[in-house]
C-alpha positions as CSV (number, residue, x, y, z in Angstrom):
1,M,1.5,-21.7,-31.0
2,V,2.9,-24.7,-29.1
3,F,-0.6,-25.9,-28.3
4,N,-1.6,-25.6,-32.0
5,I,1.5,-27.6,-33.0
6,A,0.7,-30.3,-30.5
7,V,-2.9,-30.6,-31.7
8,E,-1.7,-30.8,-35.3
9,K,0.8,-33.6,-34.2
10,Y,-1.9,-35.6,-32.5
11,F,-4.3,-35.1,-35.4
12,L,-1.7,-36.4,-37.9
13,A,-0.8,-39.3,-35.5
14,A,-4.4,-40.5,-35.8
15,V,-5.1,-39.7,-39.5
16,I,-2.0,-41.4,-40.9
17,P,-2.8,-44.8,-39.4
18,L,-6.4,-44.4,-40.4
19,L,-5.5,-43.7,-44.0
20,L,-2.8,-46.4,-44.2
21,V,-5.2,-49.0,-43.0
22,L,-8.1,-47.8,-45.2
23,F,-6.0,-47.8,-48.4
24,S,-3.7,-50.8,-47.8
25,M,-6.2,-53.3,-46.6
26,P,-7.7,-54.1,-50.0
27,A,-4.3,-55.3,-51.2
28,Y,-3.7,-57.2,-48.0
29,L,-7.1,-58.8,-48.4
30,K,-6.1,-60.1,-51.9
31,Y,-2.8,-61.4,-50.4
32,V,-4.4,-63.4,-47.5
33,R,-7.1,-64.8,-49.7
34,R,-4.5,-66.0,-52.2
35,K,-2.6,-67.6,-49.3
36,S,-5.8,-69.1,-47.8
37,F,-5.3,-67.3,-44.5
38,G,-8.9,-68.2,-43.4
39,Q,-10.2,-68.0,-39.9
40,Q,-10.7,-71.3,-38.1
41,I,-13.9,-71.4,-36.0
42,R,-13.9,-73.4,-32.8
43,E,-16.4,-76.2,-32.8
44,L,-17.8,-75.3,-29.4
45,G,-18.8,-71.8,-30.5
46,P,-22.3,-70.7,-31.5
47,E,-23.5,-72.5,-34.6
48,S,-24.1,-69.2,-36.4
49,H,-20.4,-68.6,-36.3
50,Q,-19.6,-71.6,-38.5
51,E,-20.5,-69.5,-41.6
52,K,-17.5,-67.2,-40.7
53,A,-15.0,-70.0,-41.4
54,G,-12.6,-69.1,-44.1
55,I,-13.0,-65.3,-43.8
56,P,-9.4,-63.9,-43.9
57,T,-7.7,-63.2,-40.7
58,T,-4.5,-61.4,-39.4
59,G,-5.9,-58.0,-40.4
60,G,-4.5,-56.7,-37.2
61,F,-1.0,-56.9,-38.7
62,I,-1.9,-53.9,-41.0
63,V,-3.1,-52.0,-37.9
64,F,0.1,-52.8,-36.1
65,L,2.3,-51.6,-39.0
66,A,0.2,-48.4,-39.4
67,V,0.5,-47.5,-35.7
68,V,4.2,-48.2,-35.8
69,V,4.6,-45.7,-38.7
70,S,2.9,-43.1,-36.6
71,L,5.0,-44.0,-33.6
72,L,8.3,-43.7,-35.6
73,I,7.3,-40.3,-37.0
74,F,5.7,-38.5,-34.1
75,Y,6.7,-40.3,-30.8
76,S,9.8,-39.0,-29.1
77,G,11.4,-40.3,-26.0
78,G,14.7,-42.1,-26.8
79,L,14.9,-45.3,-24.8
80,E,11.2,-45.2,-23.9
81,K,10.4,-45.2,-27.6
82,V,12.6,-48.3,-28.1
83,V,11.0,-50.1,-25.2
84,V,7.5,-49.3,-26.3
85,L,8.2,-50.4,-29.8
86,A,9.7,-53.7,-28.5
87,V,6.7,-54.5,-26.3
88,L,4.2,-53.8,-29.0
89,A,6.2,-55.7,-31.6
90,I,6.6,-58.8,-29.3
91,N,2.9,-59.0,-28.8
92,A,1.9,-58.4,-32.4
93,L,4.4,-61.0,-33.7
94,L,3.3,-63.4,-31.0
95,G,-0.2,-63.1,-32.3
96,L,0.9,-63.4,-35.9
97,I,2.7,-66.7,-35.1
98,D,-0.3,-67.9,-33.2
99,D,-2.6,-67.1,-36.1
100,Y,-0.2,-68.7,-38.6
101,L,0.0,-71.9,-36.7
102,S,-3.8,-72.0,-36.3
103,I,-4.3,-71.6,-40.0
104,K,-1.5,-74.1,-40.8
105,K,-2.9,-76.7,-38.4
106,S,-6.5,-76.0,-39.5
107,R,-7.8,-75.6,-36.0
108,S,-8.8,-72.7,-33.8
109,L,-5.8,-73.1,-31.4
110,G,-2.2,-72.1,-32.4
111,L,0.6,-71.7,-29.9
112,K,0.4,-73.6,-26.6
113,A,-0.8,-71.4,-23.7
114,R,2.4,-71.9,-21.8
115,D,4.5,-70.5,-24.7
116,K,2.2,-67.5,-25.1
117,I,2.3,-66.8,-21.3
118,L,6.1,-66.9,-21.3
119,I,6.5,-64.5,-24.3
120,Q,3.8,-62.1,-23.0
121,G,5.4,-62.2,-19.6
122,A,8.8,-61.4,-21.0
123,S,7.3,-58.2,-22.6
124,G,5.6,-57.2,-19.4
125,L,8.8,-57.7,-17.4
126,L,10.7,-55.6,-20.0
127,L,8.4,-52.7,-19.5
128,G,8.4,-53.2,-15.7
129,F,12.1,-53.1,-15.5
130,F,12.2,-50.0,-17.7
131,L,9.7,-48.2,-15.5
132,F,11.7,-49.2,-12.3
133,S,15.0,-48.0,-13.8
134,Q,13.4,-44.7,-14.6
135,G,11.8,-44.3,-11.2
136,Q,8.3,-44.4,-12.7
137,T,6.9,-46.5,-9.9
138,A,3.8,-44.6,-8.7
139,I,0.3,-45.3,-9.8
140,L,-2.7,-43.1,-9.7
141,L,-5.8,-44.1,-7.7
142,P,-9.2,-43.6,-9.3
143,F,-11.5,-41.0,-7.6
144,S,-8.6,-39.8,-5.6
145,P,-5.7,-37.2,-6.0
146,A,-3.4,-39.6,-4.1
147,V,-0.9,-41.9,-5.6
148,S,0.4,-45.3,-4.5
149,E,4.2,-45.9,-4.7
150,L,4.9,-49.4,-5.8
151,G,8.7,-49.4,-5.9
152,W,10.1,-52.6,-7.2
153,L,6.6,-54.1,-7.3
154,I,6.0,-52.1,-10.5
155,I,7.8,-55.0,-12.2
156,P,5.3,-57.8,-11.4
157,F,2.5,-55.3,-11.6
158,S,3.5,-54.4,-15.2
159,L,3.6,-58.1,-16.0
160,L,0.1,-58.7,-14.7
161,V,-1.4,-55.6,-16.4
162,L,0.1,-56.3,-19.8
163,M,-0.9,-60.0,-19.8
164,G,-4.3,-59.1,-18.4
165,S,-5.0,-56.4,-21.0
166,S,-3.7,-58.2,-24.0
167,N,-5.6,-61.4,-23.2
168,A,-8.8,-59.4,-22.3
169,V,-8.9,-57.8,-25.7
170,N,-8.2,-61.2,-27.3
171,L,-11.1,-62.8,-25.5
172,S,-13.4,-59.9,-26.7
173,D,-12.4,-60.6,-30.4
174,G,-15.4,-62.8,-31.1
175,L,-17.9,-60.7,-33.0
176,D,-17.6,-58.5,-36.1
177,G,-16.4,-55.1,-35.0
178,L,-16.4,-55.8,-31.3
179,A,-12.7,-55.8,-30.2
180,G,-11.8,-53.0,-32.7
181,G,-14.7,-50.8,-31.7
182,L,-14.2,-51.3,-28.0
183,S,-10.5,-50.6,-28.4
184,F,-11.2,-47.4,-30.3
185,I,-13.5,-46.2,-27.5
186,S,-10.8,-46.9,-24.9
187,F,-8.1,-45.1,-26.8
188,I,-10.4,-42.0,-27.2
189,F,-11.2,-41.9,-23.5
190,F,-7.5,-42.3,-22.7
191,I,-6.6,-39.0,-24.4
192,P,-8.1,-36.6,-21.8
193,L,-6.6,-38.7,-19.0
194,L,-3.2,-38.5,-20.6
195,L,-3.7,-34.7,-21.0
196,V,-4.4,-34.1,-17.3
197,T,-1.6,-36.4,-16.1
198,G,0.9,-34.6,-18.2
199,Y,1.9,-37.5,-20.4
200,H,1.3,-35.6,-23.6
201,E,3.7,-37.7,-25.7
202,L,1.6,-40.8,-25.0
203,I,-1.4,-39.0,-26.7
204,V,0.4,-39.9,-29.9
205,L,0.1,-43.6,-29.2
206,A,-3.6,-43.3,-28.1
207,A,-4.4,-41.2,-31.2
208,A,-2.6,-43.7,-33.5
209,G,-4.4,-46.6,-31.9
210,A,-7.7,-44.9,-32.3
211,G,-7.0,-44.1,-36.0
212,G,-5.8,-47.6,-36.8
213,C,-8.9,-49.2,-35.2
214,L,-11.2,-46.8,-37.0
215,G,-9.7,-47.7,-40.3
216,F,-9.9,-51.4,-39.5
217,L,-13.6,-51.2,-38.6
218,W,-14.3,-50.1,-42.2
219,Y,-13.5,-53.7,-43.2
220,N,-14.4,-55.5,-39.9
221,I,-17.9,-54.2,-39.1
222,H,-20.7,-56.7,-39.7
223,P,-20.5,-58.5,-42.1
224,A,-16.7,-58.6,-41.6
225,R,-14.5,-58.9,-44.7
226,I,-11.4,-59.6,-42.5
227,F,-10.7,-60.4,-38.8
228,M,-7.9,-58.9,-36.8
229,G,-6.8,-62.3,-35.4
230,D,-4.6,-62.6,-32.3
231,T,-2.1,-60.4,-34.2
232,G,-4.4,-57.4,-33.7
233,S,-6.0,-58.3,-30.4
234,L,-2.8,-59.0,-28.5
235,F,-1.2,-55.9,-30.0
236,L,-4.1,-53.6,-29.1
237,G,-4.3,-55.0,-25.6
238,S,-0.6,-54.4,-25.1
239,L,-0.9,-50.9,-26.4
240,L,-3.6,-50.1,-23.8
241,A,-1.4,-51.6,-21.1
242,V,1.6,-49.5,-22.3
243,L,-0.6,-46.3,-22.1
244,G,-1.8,-47.2,-18.6
245,L,1.6,-48.3,-17.2
246,I,3.8,-45.5,-18.4
247,S,1.3,-42.8,-17.4
248,G,0.7,-44.4,-14.0
249,S,-3.0,-44.8,-14.8
250,A,-3.2,-48.6,-15.2
251,L,-6.0,-48.9,-12.7
252,F,-8.1,-46.6,-14.8
253,L,-8.1,-49.5,-17.4
254,L,-10.7,-51.2,-15.2
255,L,-13.1,-48.4,-16.2
256,L,-11.9,-47.2,-19.6
257,G,-11.9,-50.9,-20.8
258,A,-14.6,-52.2,-18.5
259,V,-16.2,-54.4,-21.2
260,F,-12.8,-56.2,-21.7
261,V,-12.8,-56.8,-17.9
262,L,-16.3,-58.2,-17.9
263,E,-15.5,-60.5,-20.8
264,T,-12.4,-61.8,-18.9
265,L,-14.3,-62.2,-15.7
266,S,-17.1,-64.2,-17.5
267,V,-14.5,-66.7,-18.6
268,I,-12.9,-67.0,-15.2
269,I,-16.3,-67.4,-13.5
270,Q,-17.5,-70.0,-16.1
271,V,-14.3,-72.1,-15.9
272,S,-14.1,-72.0,-12.1
273,Y,-17.8,-72.8,-11.5
274,F,-17.6,-75.6,-14.1
275,K,-14.8,-77.2,-12.3
276,L,-16.2,-76.7,-8.8
277,T,-19.6,-78.1,-9.6
278,G,-18.6,-80.9,-12.0
279,G,-20.0,-79.5,-15.2
280,R,-22.6,-76.8,-14.3
281,R,-22.4,-73.3,-15.9
282,V,-23.2,-69.8,-14.9
283,F,-23.4,-68.5,-18.5
284,L,-24.8,-70.2,-21.6
285,M,-21.4,-69.7,-23.1
286,S,-18.3,-67.6,-22.4
287,P,-16.9,-65.1,-23.2
288,L,-19.9,-62.9,-22.3
289,H,-20.8,-61.9,-25.8
290,H,-21.6,-65.5,-26.7
291,H,-23.9,-65.7,-23.7
292,F,-26.1,-62.9,-25.1
293,E,-26.0,-64.4,-28.6
294,L,-27.4,-67.6,-27.2
295,K,-30.0,-65.6,-25.4
296,G,-31.3,-64.5,-28.8
297,W,-29.5,-61.1,-29.3
298,S,-28.3,-60.5,-32.8
299,E,-24.6,-60.1,-33.4
300,T,-25.0,-56.4,-34.2
301,L,-27.2,-55.9,-31.1
302,V,-24.6,-57.4,-28.8
303,T,-21.8,-55.3,-30.4
304,G,-23.8,-52.1,-30.3
305,R,-24.8,-52.5,-26.7
306,F,-21.3,-53.4,-25.6
307,Y,-20.1,-50.2,-27.4
308,I,-22.6,-48.2,-25.3
309,L,-21.5,-49.9,-22.1
310,Q,-17.9,-49.1,-22.9
311,I,-18.8,-45.4,-23.5
312,I,-20.7,-45.2,-20.2
313,T,-17.9,-46.8,-18.2
314,G,-15.4,-44.6,-20.1
315,L,-17.3,-41.6,-18.8
316,V,-17.1,-43.0,-15.3
317,G,-13.4,-43.3,-15.8
318,L,-13.2,-39.6,-16.7
319,L,-15.2,-38.8,-13.6
320,A,-12.8,-40.9,-11.6
321,S,-10.0,-38.6,-12.9
322,W,-11.8,-35.5,-11.7
323,P,-9.6,-35.0,-8.6
324,L,-6.6,-34.7,-10.9
325,W,-8.2,-31.8,-12.8
326,S,-8.8,-29.6,-9.7
């Protein structure tokens, strides 16, 4: 009976955000079009992307609100619930401000990088201090039943994971349906990991994130009617970080969100190599999805193959958790 109640809870936690996004997005689309909240396309991007200029953005705000509704209804945990809500809200509102400034200034850059880092860092420290105060300082090691006790190092570790995850999803938000689809896959693969680690309450968040992403993909799949913007990408990245950090399985993000990692590494490699060699490049363009576009892959081909890669590495992530099941 308890198991049946739990399954029903997780099901509703996913379905409610799914339906909220599906049925509220048309009204939101009318609103952002009326306010001229159109996407600004960076000049250095692929030429084919210039036709996307003016497509409404900030669609991730609806996903954020839908997930919060599910969180408020189904997620218990007292202080933990407050901290989680604060971390997610900080990153979503940071992205919303960034999107708004980008639209207002009619350019692809909004907030200064320094300001974004400070605000993201503050949310990471908030979560880190909470985990330290609760004694939740151990992290699981993939492919091993052992754990590593971080102690106070959980605080800077949380900062790095949250900033890394939110920015990685943000970098991947460059093709129709890419970031939303990859996030959906990661949330789905997180559920069995949370089940085996005993963090059943977090399944509510993973299910809500998956439901919200699925609803958003209805409008964002190619050709996109709306983009999630930094509002959605920073929020989804912070939600993945929250799941990993509270459950002690943050290192599994390297596998469950491997495409996000590859996208981030491609930027780091490109920028570093460019500076070291005085202008030479490893990739035709970074992040990685742009490289394959310039190699001649269609947008839908890149997105589809990245989905497949995320599923494969997600399966490897589940394999890495096998010692915990035995």
